[in-house]
C-alpha positions in Angstrom: -36.4 295.1 132.0 -33.0 293.6 130.7 -30.0 293.6 132.8 -26.4 293.2 132.2 -23.5 292.2 134.4 -20.5 294.6 134.8 -17.4 293.6 136.2 -14.7 295.9 137.2 -11.0 294.7 136.5 -9.6 298.0 136.6 -7.5 299.2 139.8 -10.2 301.9 140.9 -13.7 301.8 141.7 -16.4 303.9 140.3 -19.5 305.4 141.4 -21.9 306.8 138.8 -25.8 306.9 138.5 -28.8 307.2 136.2 -32.4 308.2 137.0 -31.4 309.1 140.7 -30.0 305.7 141.3 -26.3 305.5 142.0 -24.3 302.3 141.4 -21.0 301.6 142.9 -18.5 299.5 140.9 -15.7 298.2 143.2 -12.6 296.8 141.7 -12.8 293.2 141.3 -16.7 292.8 141.9 -19.5 292.4 139.4 -22.8 294.3 139.9 -25.8 293.7 137.9 -27.4 296.7 136.2 -30.2 297.6 133.9 -29.4 297.9 130.3 -30.4 301.4 130.1 -28.0 302.2 132.9 -25.1 300.4 131.1 -25.9 302.4 127.9 -25.8 305.6 129.8 -22.8 305.0 132.0 -20.3 303.0 129.5 -22.0 303.4 126.2 -22.8 299.8 126.0 -24.1 298.9 122.4 -22.9 302.1 121.3 -19.9 302.2 118.7 -18.8 305.8 119.5 -17.6 305.7 123.0 -16.1 309.2 123.2 -18.8 311.0 124.8 -19.1 308.3 127.6 -15.3 308.2 128.3 -15.6 312.1 128.6 -18.4 311.9 130.8 -16.6 309.6 133.1 -13.3 311.7 132.9 -11.3 309.3 131.3 -10.3 311.2 128.4 -10.1 315.2 128.0 -9.4 315.6 124.5 -9.3 313.3 121.3 -5.6 312.6 121.9 -6.8 310.6 125.1 -9.2 308.4 123.4 -6.8 305.6 123.2 -5.9 305.7 126.9 -9.6 305.8 127.8 -10.5 302.7 125.5 -7.5 301.1 127.4 -9.3 302.0 130.7 -12.7 300.7 129.2 -11.2 297.4 128.1 -10.4 296.6 131.6 -14.2 296.2 132.3 -16.1 293.2 131.6 -19.9 293.2 130.2 -22.1 290.0 130.1 -25.5 289.1 130.0 -25.0 286.3 132.2 -23.7 286.2 135.9 -20.2 285.1 136.1 -19.8 281.7 137.9 -18.2 282.0 141.4 -17.1 279.5 143.8 -16.6 276.6 141.3 -15.0 273.3 142.7 -11.6 272.2 141.2 -11.7 269.0 139.0 -11.5 265.8 141.4 -8.4 264.7 139.3 -6.2 267.5 140.4 -3.1 265.2 140.9 -3.2 263.8 137.5 -0.7 265.4 135.2 -1.3 265.4 131.5 1.3 263.9 129.1 3.7 266.4 127.4 2.5 267.8 124.0 3.9 266.8 121.0 7.3 268.8 120.1 8.4 269.6 116.7 12.2 269.4 115.8 13.6 269.8 112.3 10.5 269.3 110.3 9.5 266.1 112.4 6.9 265.7 115.0 8.3 263.7 118.0 5.7 262.2 120.2 6.1 261.9 124.1 5.9 258.1 124.8 4.2 257.6 128.1 
């Protein structure tokens, strides 16, 4: 069975279910769910999101569709787990040179 990783970047949590199993999507957290659950809850893979947004209560009429799509845009869907706890580069104190600046049609290079 295929799974998908869903990250809630909105400011509200969501609890929804499919097939008698409930999933809790807390804000700022990633949840791994089966692909058919992502289709049922969010309309993942379906171009027409209106019925899913209405079921979630994010739209009431077609006039709210843009608002509902804006809410949905705050959610991330990925086939791979997001990487967490990545270490910083060991060269954190190294500062890059300034970028080239354009002035009056000429390109001025910063000299190191």
